[in-house]
Each structure stands twice: as C-alpha cells, then as structure tokens.
C-alpha positions in Angstrom: -0.3 -0.3 0.0 1.4 3.5 -1.4 1.8 5.8 1.6 -0.8 8.7 1.6 1.7 11.3 3.0 5.6 11.7 1.8 8.5 13.4 3.7 9.7 16.2 1.5 11.8 18.1 3.7 13.1 19.4 7.2 12.8 22.8 8.7 16.2 23.4 9.6 16.5 26.7 10.9 14.3 30.5 10.8 15.1 33.2 8.8 14.7 36.2 10.4 11.9 37.7 12.7 8.7 37.1 11.1 8.5 33.7 10.9 10.1 32.5 8.0 12.0 29.2 7.8 14.7 27.3 6.1 13.8 24.0 4.5 16.2 21.5 3.7 14.2 20.0 0.5 14.1 16.1 -0.4 12.6 16.4 -3.8 14.3 16.6 -7.3 14.3 20.3 -7.0 13.1 23.0 -4.3 10.8 24.4 -7.0 8.7 21.1 -6.2 7.9 22.9 -3.0 6.4 26.0 -4.5 3.7 23.9 -6.2 2.7 22.4 -2.6 0.1 24.6 -0.9 -0.3 22.6 2.4 2.5 20.7 4.3 2.2 18.8 7.2 4.4 18.5 10.4 2.9 15.0 12.1 -1.1 15.6 11.9 -0.6 19.3 11.7 -1.9 21.1 8.5 0.0 24.5 7.8 -1.1 26.5 4.7 1.5 27.9 2.8 1.8 31.8 2.9 4.8 32.1 0.3 8.1 30.2 -0.8 11.0 31.8 -2.0 13.9 29.8 -3.9 17.1 30.5 -5.2 19.3 29.6 -2.8 20.9 26.5 -1.4 17.9 26.2 1.2 14.4 27.2 0.0 12.6 29.8 2.4 8.9 29.3 3.7 6.5 31.1 5.5 3.1 29.3 7.0 -0.3 31.5 7.3 0.0 31.8 11.0 3.5 31.3 12.4 4.5 35.0 12.6 7.2 35.2 15.0 10.4 33.9 15.6 8.8 32.4 18.6 6.4 30.4 16.6 9.0 29.4 13.9 11.7 28.1 16.6 9.3 25.5 17.7 9.4 24.1 14.2 12.9 23.6 13.9 14.6 20.3 13.0 10.6 19.2 12.0 10.3 17.0 9.2 7.6 18.5 6.6 5.3 16.2 4.3 2.9 16.2 2.0 -0.1 14.8 0.1 1.5 12.3 -2.6 -1.2 13.5 -5.2 -0.1 17.3 -4.1 3.5 16.6 -5.1 4.4 17.1 -8.9 6.0 14.2 -10.5 7.5 14.3 -14.2 6.4 11.4 -16.3 8.5 8.3 -16.0 9.8 9.4 -12.1 8.5 7.4 -9.4 9.0 8.3 -5.3 12.1 6.4 -4.0 9.7 5.0 -1.2 7.7 3.0 -3.9 10.7 1.3 -5.6 12.4 0.3 -2.0 12.1 -3.4 -1.5 11.4 -4.3 -4.8 12.8 -7.0 -6.5 15.4 -6.1 -9.5 15.1 -8.8 -12.3 16.9 -9.4 -15.3 14.5 -8.0 -18.4 16.1 -10.5 -20.4 15.8 -13.8 -18.4 13.9 -13.0 -15.4 16.5 -13.9 -13.6 16.0 -12.5 -9.7 19.1 -10.7 -8.8 17.9 -9.2 -4.9 16.2 -6.4 -3.5 16.0 -2.6 -3.7 17.1 -1.7 -0.1 18.2 2.5 -1.1 18.7 4.8 -3.7 21.9 6.9 -3.0 20.8 10.3 -4.6 24.4 12.0 -6.7 24.8 13.6 -9.7 24.4 12.9 -12.7 22.2 10.4 -11.3 21.3 8.2 -8.6 23.0 5.1 -7.3 20.8 2.2 -6.5 22.0 -0.5 -3.4 20.6 -4.1 -4.3 21.0 -6.3 -2.0 21.9 -10.0 -3.3 22.6 -13.2 -1.5 26.5 -12.4 -1.5 26.2 -8.9 -0.4 25.1 -5.1 -1.6 25.8 -4.3 -5.3 25.7 -1.0 -6.6 24.3 0.0 -9.9 23.5 3.1 -11.4 19.9 4.1 -12.5 20.7 5.0 -16.0 19.1 3.5 -19.3 22.0 1.4 -20.1 21.6 -0.5 -16.8 17.8 -0.1 -15.9 15.6 -1.3 -18.2 12.2 -0.3 -16.4 10.4 0.2 -12.9 7.2 -1.1 -12.3 6.1 -0.3 -8.8 3.8 -3.8 -8.9 6.3 -5.8 -9.9 9.7 -4.5 -9.5 12.7 -3.0 -11.2 13.6 -4.3 -14.4 17.6 -4.4 -15.4 20.2 -5.5 -17.8 23.0 -5.2 -16.5 26.9 -6.2 -18.1 28.5 -10.1 -18.3 29.4 -10.6 -14.4 27.8 -7.4 -12.6 26.1 -9.9 -9.8 28.6 -12.3 -10.0 
C-alpha cells in the first residue's frame, strides 16, 4: 500500500524575525515545493503563505507563523505533503515506492536481489541492491535500468559478471 503522506524536507533553521524558515528539500528540485500549498508536520496541517527559492535552501512561510518564537518551535521538524499534491514528472517514481522491489533481469527473468536504498548523486542516482552475496551498487541509467514497475519490480539489463 502506498503512503498517503510523503516526507519532502526538513526545517533546518529560522530566517529573520517574522516566522520564515529555511528548508532542506528532499525532492528533485526546490521548485517542487512552490507547487505545494499545504504541508504537514505530524498531523498538523500548515498552509503556505509564501516560498522563496534561489539559494541553497528554500525559505518558507506558513500562515499563522508570524514570530521568530513560533518558527523556532518547528526547527528540526520533518515536513510532509500529500502524495497527490506533489508534482511528479512523467517517467519518474517516488523512491519510497521502489524500496523493497525485486531487481529482475529484463531478458532472463532472473531475480538478482532487492532494492534497499537509493543514493542520490549528480548526474544520476545509485541503486543499492541486496543480493545473496552482499550489496551491489548499480547506476540508475538507461544502459542498466530498463524499467521500473512499482507493482512488479525493477527490470535491469546488467553487463556480464555484474552480479557475479
């Protein structure tokens, strides 16, 4: 079952004295945050009054958070958003929906292992695949990853010896 709420970032500090907060985004781009109108901390809903991007960390202001003291109470809190409110580019998949999927050879059907983590680096992500003999790191590039089906698995085309 897919999660209704997804963690999308963390409030890492305050900014100024009027309740604005600095966010460490956990999404493809800080600009994704601009498209979300409601965030959640635990079960508390916060409506966005404004978001500024451009620096290393976006700045967010919630309705009702008007003082430094209010913002300080939210420091180090993880913010979430409803899955349906988070824009996703075509062909992209949330990492949380891939963790635990079997990694399968597209051509032979051989099951190599299970995806346990995705390390996010530029220019591409690295899949961590748990096999019977240990972890294998595979770049998420079209040459190796043929397709991702969140119901069936991750289908790959590794070179000979990759999993041996």
